C-alpha positions in Angstrom: -6.2 -1.6 9.7 -9.6 0.0 10.4 -11.2 2.1 7.7 -13.9 5.0 8.5 -16.5 5.1 5.9 -18.6 8.2 5.4 -21.5 7.0 3.4 -24.1 8.9 1.1 -26.2 11.1 2.9 -23.8 11.2 6.0 -21.6 14.4 7.4 -18.9 13.7 9.9 -17.0 16.2 11.7 -13.9 16.2 13.7 -12.5 13.0 12.5 -9.0 12.0 13.5 -7.7 9.2 11.6 -5.0 7.1 13.6 -1.8 5.7 11.9 -2.4 2.5 9.7 -5.7 3.3 9.8 -7.8 4.7 6.8 -10.8 7.2 5.6 -13.0 6.4 2.8 -15.7 9.3 1.7 -18.1 7.8 -0.8 -20.4 9.6 -3.1 -22.9 11.9 -1.3 -20.6 11.8 1.9 -18.8 14.8 3.7 -15.9 14.7 5.9 -15.2 17.7 8.0 -12.2 18.9 10.0 -10.0 15.7 9.3 -6.8 15.2 10.9 -5.2 12.1 9.1 -2.1 11.1 11.1 1.2 9.9 9.6 0.8 6.5 8.3 -3.0 6.7 7.3 -4.7 6.3 4.1 -7.4 8.8 2.5 -9.7 8.1 -0.2 -12.1 10.6 -1.5 -14.2 8.6 -3.9 -16.2 10.4 -6.7 -19.0 12.5 -5.5 -17.7 12.6 -2.0 -16.5 15.7 -0.2 -13.6 16.4 2.4 -13.5 19.9 4.1 -10.7 21.3 5.7 -8.1 18.3 6.3 -4.6 17.9 7.5 -2.4 15.3 6.0 0.9 15.0 7.4 3.6 12.9 5.5 4.6 10.1 5.3 1.2 8.9 4.4 1.0 5.2 3.7 0.5 5.3 -0.1 -1.3 8.3 -1.2 -4.3 10.7 -0.7 -6.4 9.5 -3.6 -8.9 12.0 -5.1 -11.1 10.7 -7.6 -12.5 12.2 -10.4 -15.6 14.0 -9.0 -14.3 14.1 -5.7 -13.8 17.5 -4.1 -11.1 18.6 -1.5 -11.6 22.0 -0.2 -11.6 24.4 2.7 -7.8 25.4 2.6 -6.3 21.7 2.7 -3.0 21.5 4.3 -0.7 18.9 2.4 2.9 19.4 3.7 6.1 18.5 1.9 6.3 14.8 1.5 2.5 14.4 1.5 1.3 13.3 -1.9 -2.1 13.9 -3.7 -3.0 12.0 -6.5 -6.1 11.5 -9.1 -8.4 13.6 -11.2 -10.6 15.4 -8.6 -11.0 18.9 -7.8 -8.8 20.9 -5.0 -10.2 24.2 -4.3 -8.9 26.9 -1.6 
């Protein structure tokens, strides 16, 4: 498994996360226009942001949104996708 890490001060756009791979958005990092393919894993850590993501089911595990993390810009989580955690989701 390969994990793409978006670290503090980094903005990444147009990411596609392949099946069996992962995305981790760390504090101060911003990921935009993310296409997470079926079987991928997504983590938005406290202080991280993900803007406009598509998360098809079935994800391996869950979309983890830590408290202090932000998922925004009309995220699309279809039936069968699961979003957990105490972070903020905004349209």
